[in-house]
N, C-alpha and C positions, 0 to 999 in steps of 0.2 A: 619182496618175497612172492614166489609163484604159488599157484594153487597146490602143486605137488608138495611143496614145503610147508604148506599150512595144515596139512593133515596131522593128526596126533598119532603117536606110536607107530608110525611107518604104515598107517592104513592107506587104502586107495584114496586117490584125489578126489576131492569133492568138487565135482564140476559145477560151474556157474554159481558158486558161492563166494562172495566177496572174502578173501583171506584177510584182509586189513582190518576187519571188524571181529574183535574177540567173541561177540555175541554169537556169531554164526558158528565159529569153531567150537565153542563151549556147548552150544546146543546140540551140535552134531555128536560131540563126545557124550553128552548126556543120553542121547537116543541110543548110541552104540552100546552104552553101558545098560540102559533100561530094557531094552527089548529082550536081550537074553535072560535077564533077571526074571521077567514075567513068565518065561517058560516054565518056571518053578512054582508058580502061583497054582492053587488048586484047579483042576480041570473043571469043577463044578461052577466056577466063577469066572472062567475064560471069556464067556460070552456076554458077561455084565460089566463087573467091576474092572476086570483086566482090560477088556476092550475099551472102556471109557477112559481109563488112564492113558493107554496108547494113543487113543484118538485126540485127547487133550494134549499129549505131547507133541504129536505130528501137526496138530492144528496151531500150536504155538510156533513151530518151525516154520510153517506155511505162512503165518501171519507176519513174522518178521521178515521173510523173504519178500512178500508182497510189499510191506512198508517200505523196503529198500528201493523198490522201483517206483514209488509214488512220491509226491511232493505235497506240501500244505496240509489241507485238512483230511485228504485221502490218507496221507501217511499217519496222522495223529490217530485217525479211526482204526487203522490197522494195529497200531501200537497199543491202543486201548484194549482192542480184541486180544491180543497177545497177553496183555496183563491179566485179563480174565481166564484165559487158557491156563496160566501159570497158577492162578488160585485154584483151578480145578485139579491141576496136578498135585498141588500141596495136599488138597483134601484126600485124594485117592491114595497117595503115599502114607498120609496119617492112618487112613483106614487099613491099608496093608500092614503097615507095622503093628497096629493095635490087634489085628487078627493073627499075628505072628506068621505073615507070609514073608516077612523081611526080618532079619536078625538086627540087633542093635547097631552094629557096625554098618550095615548096609543102609539103614535108616539114617545114620549121622552122615554117611557119604553123599547119599541122596539130598539131604537137607542143605549140606554145604554147596552142592552143585546148584540146587534151586535158588538159594540165597544169592548165589553169585550171578545167575541169570537175571534175578530180579533187580540187582544193583545195576548191571549192564543195561537192562531195559529201561530201568528208571533214568539212567544218565541220557540215554538216547531220547527219552520223552522230554526231559528237561531242555535238551538242546533244540528239539523240534518246536517246543513251544516258545523258544526265545525269539 
C-alpha cells in the first residue's frame, strides 16, 4: 500500500509517514478530528487548556515519528515520552468533557481513539523491549 492509499477518508497523502504502521495513521486521524473540535472550545481558554491539549497531541505524534527513526534505547525513550503525552491528552480531554466543552458522544469517540492509540503504542513498546 502506498502513502496515498494510507490516508483515511480520501484526505491528502501524509508525506514521510510510514503507512504500514496503524499507529501513525490513527494518530493522524485523531489530530484531524481534534483540531477542528478545539475551535469550538471557549475563547477564554484557547491559550491555556486548549493549547496544552493540542501541544500534547502534536508532541505525541512527533514522539512516535522520532521513535520510528531510532533504534535501541533512543526508541524506547521516545516511546516512553509518547506514553506520557498520551496521558496528558487523556487528562485534558476529561477536563474538556467535565466543563461541557465536548458532548458525551464526542468524549466517547475521543476515548475510543485514545484507547486504540494506547494499545498500539503499548504493543510497539513491548516489541521494542523484547
